[in-house]
N, C-alpha and C positions, 0 to 999 in steps of 0.2 A: 389518611394515608400521608406519609411523609413526602417532602419534596424529592428526596433521593429516589424513593420507590416510584414516584410518578414519572421521573425521568427514565428509569429503567423500563417501566411499562411502555412508555411512548416509543422508546427505541426498539423494544421487542416487537411492537405492533408494526413499526416501519420496516423492520427486517422481514416480518411475515408477509407484508405487502410486496416487498421487493422479491421475495422468493416466488410468490404467485405470479408476478410479472415475468420473471425469468422462465418459469415453467411454461407459461402460455406462449412466450416469445419463441422458445425452442420448438414448441408444437406447431407454430405458424411457419417455420422454415420450410422451404421446398423439400419434398421427400419425407421419410421418417426413419426411425432407428432400425426397423426391420429390414428395409431396403439398403440403408447405409452400411449395415454390418453383415449383409448377406455375402456368403462365399461365392466365388466364381462358379458358375454352372448351376446355381440353385434355380429351381423352377419357380414360376409364379405361385404355385400351390405351396411350396416350401416357405416362400416369403409371407404368404397370407397366414400360414400356420404360426410363423414366428411373430407376426403382428398380434395374433390372439394371445400367444404366450406372454408377450410383453405388455399386454393390456391396452394396446393402442386402439383397440376397437371400442374402448370405453371413453366417455367424455373426459376432457383434459382436467376439469375441475375435480372430478371424482378421483382421478389418479393423483392429483396434487394433494387432496385431503388424505388419501391413503398414505402417501409419502410423509406428510406432515405429522400424522398420528404416530409415526415411529420415532420422531425426533426426541421426545422426552426420554426414550429408552436408549438414545445414542445410536439408533438405527438409521442410517442414511440411505437405505434402499440397496437395490442391486442394479448394476449397470446393464446396458443393452447387450453386452457380451457375457453376461452371467457372472460377473465378478462383484463381490460386495464393494460398494462405494467406499466404505470405511477402510477397506484393505488397500484400495487404489490411492487414497489420499494420505494414508498414515505414513508412507515412506517419503512422499514428495513434499508434504506441507512443512515439516521441520526444516527442510532445505530452503524453502521460501521464507520462513520466519528468520532463519539465519541471515539470508541475503537482505531482507527488509530491515532487520535489527541493526546490522552493520551500516547500512545506508542511512538509517535514522540517526545513529550515533555520530557518523561523519557529518551529516547535515547539521546536527545541533552544534558540534564543535566549530565547524567552519562558519556557520551563520553568526554565532555569538562573537567569534574572533573578528570577522570582517565588519560586522555592524559596530562593534566596539571600537575598532581601529578608525572607522569613518567618523564615529561620534566624537573622537578626541580632537578632530579638526573640522568642525562643522563648516560647510561651505567651501572647504579647501579642495585641492586637486584629488586627494585620496578619497574624500567623500563623494566627489563627482564621478570618479572612475568606478568606485565600488557600487554606487547606486545605479549608474548607467549599465555596467556589466551585469548586475543582478537583474535588471529589467529585461535585458536582451536574452539572458540565459533561461529565465523562467518561461519564456515563450517557446522554448525548444521542446518538442516531444521526446520522450525517452528513447524511442527507437532511432531517431535521428542522431542523438548524442551517442548511442551505442554504435551505430555504423561509423561515425566519425572517429570514435575511440579505437575501433578495430583497424581502420585505415591508418591512423597515425601510430598507435602504440603496438600494433601487431604486424600488419602487412609492411609498413615502411621501416620501422625500427627493429621489429622482431623481439621487443622487450618482454611482451606478455602474450600468453596463448589466446587465440581468437575464439576457441571453443572450449567447452567444459567436458571433461571426461570423468564419469562417475567411478568411484572406487568400489571395492567389494561390499562396502556398507551402504552404498547408494548415495553417499555424499561426494562432493568434488574431491578428486584424487589429490590435489595439492592446493595450498593456500593462494598461489598466484592466479589460479583460475577464478578466484572471487574478485580480483581487483577491478577488472573492467566492468563486470555487471554491477558492482557496488557503485563505481564512479558514474555509470550511466544513469542509475537511479538517483544518486545524491546530487548531481550537478544541477538539474532543474529545480529540485526542492530546496537546495541551498539558495538559489536566486530568489525563490518565493519567500523564504524565511529571513533572508537578509533584508528584504524590503519591509517585512513586518517588524523585525527587531529594530531596524534603523528608525522607522517612523515612531515606534513606541519609545525608544530612547530619547528622540527629539522632543516628544511631548512631555516626558518625565523631566527633562532638563529645564523646562520652563516652570517647574513647581517652586514655590517660595523657599522651601527648605534647601533645595539644590542651589538656588541663587544665593542664599545666605552662606552656604558652604564655599562657594566661589569667592564671595566677598571676604570670607575669613582667610583667604590665601591658600587654601588646600590645593594640591597638585591636581591637574586634570585627570590623571589615572585614578587617584584616590577618590575624587568626586564621582567618577564613573562607577567604580566598584562599590563604594560605600553608600552612595546617595541616589544614584540614577538607576543602576541595574536592579536593585531589590524591588523598586516600584514597577519596573517594566517586565519583571519575570512572569507574572500571571498571563499577560497577553502573549509573551514569547512561548510559554508552555502550551497555550491554546493553539498557536500556529503550528507548533511541532506535532501536536496531536492530530490536527487536520492533515498534516503531511503523511500520517500513517496510512490513511485510506488511499492517498495518491501513490504512495510507494508500493503498496500491495497491488493496486490496479496497474501501475506501470510495470510491475514485475512480470506480468503476463507477456507483454511484448518483449521485454528485455531477455527473459528466459528463452524465448523462441530464437532470438538472434544469436545468443551464445550457447544454444543447446544445453541450457542449464537444467539439471534434473529436479525441477521444482513443480509447483502446482500449475505453472503456465503451460507446460507441455501436456499435462493431464487435461486442462481445460480446452486446449486446442484440439486434442483428439476427441474430446467429448462433443465439441461443437461440430466436428466433421461427422461424427456418428449420430448426430441429432439426439444425443443421450441426455434427456431432461433430468433424470435423477442424479446423474453425475455432475452436470452443470449446477444444479440446485445444491448439491452437497458441497461443492467447492465454494459456492456463494455463501452458504450458511456458515461454514467455518471461517471464511474471510470476514463476513459481517460480524460474527461473534468476537473475533480478535479486535476489529476496529471499535466495536461497542465497548469492550473492556478497556481499551486504551483511552477512549474518550471519557469514560467514567473516571478512570484514574486521573486524567488531566483535569476534569472538573473538580475532583477532590483536592488535587494539588493546588489548583488556582484558588480555591476557597481558603485553603490553609495559608497560602502565601498572602492573600489579600487580608485575611483575618489577623495575621501577624503584624500587619502594618497599622491596624486600627488602634 
């Protein structure tokens, strides 16, 4: 078996273990889906009957195995409210991917620009300010950044809307409704990736071929772009790939703050309903996206590293 196939298999196994943990964790929450989704006035007998209909009278591992057996067919099961999980996530997940994709692109551009700016003057005031600010920003949770952005850019200045209104197609009604959620996700991850990129650029700047380029009298900008950045790219790509999982995880909190029509609202309602199939379905899709991104990052890193040999 090739190394690539082994990596794919390991990540698939890890995803399966994660899904089992999620399924069991939801089952251990107080109450159950039958009671959480019961209509007002339903009797205890009605709730008991719904519990049997939902299969909650069976062992949790048996229900998990039944749910897992449908994954190869693309069947994510049925929610506690009787709606197919695939139907619930099909409209929301593209919105989350849009949000996360824009945040990742902004993170990549800002991280490279700030780290490169700092690397041009190592040890100078720009380097100290960029590194210090990045350290402070990466410690901020996304929901704290989201609330601060709402206070400053919406409530105080009125420049941007504080909540997202979905259009007829289920997507945000206007582009400006994306600005605050994207910033709330990108700011902490920019801090994280600036630290990675700056440290990697500093390590690469000590390489003999870089020192030779400096001694040849090349300008700092040319040395950075032609000799330092290519060697640092594999580690920078790996850092950005890691941010994908953090962005999708942070999107849950950010979407709730901004009432964004993404997977976060679906997951929040699923947790309220103690809906294990729906929570597991969201986790499976998110985990699959993260796995694909990490595999692409691995391939990209190997290609970049191989090109320098």
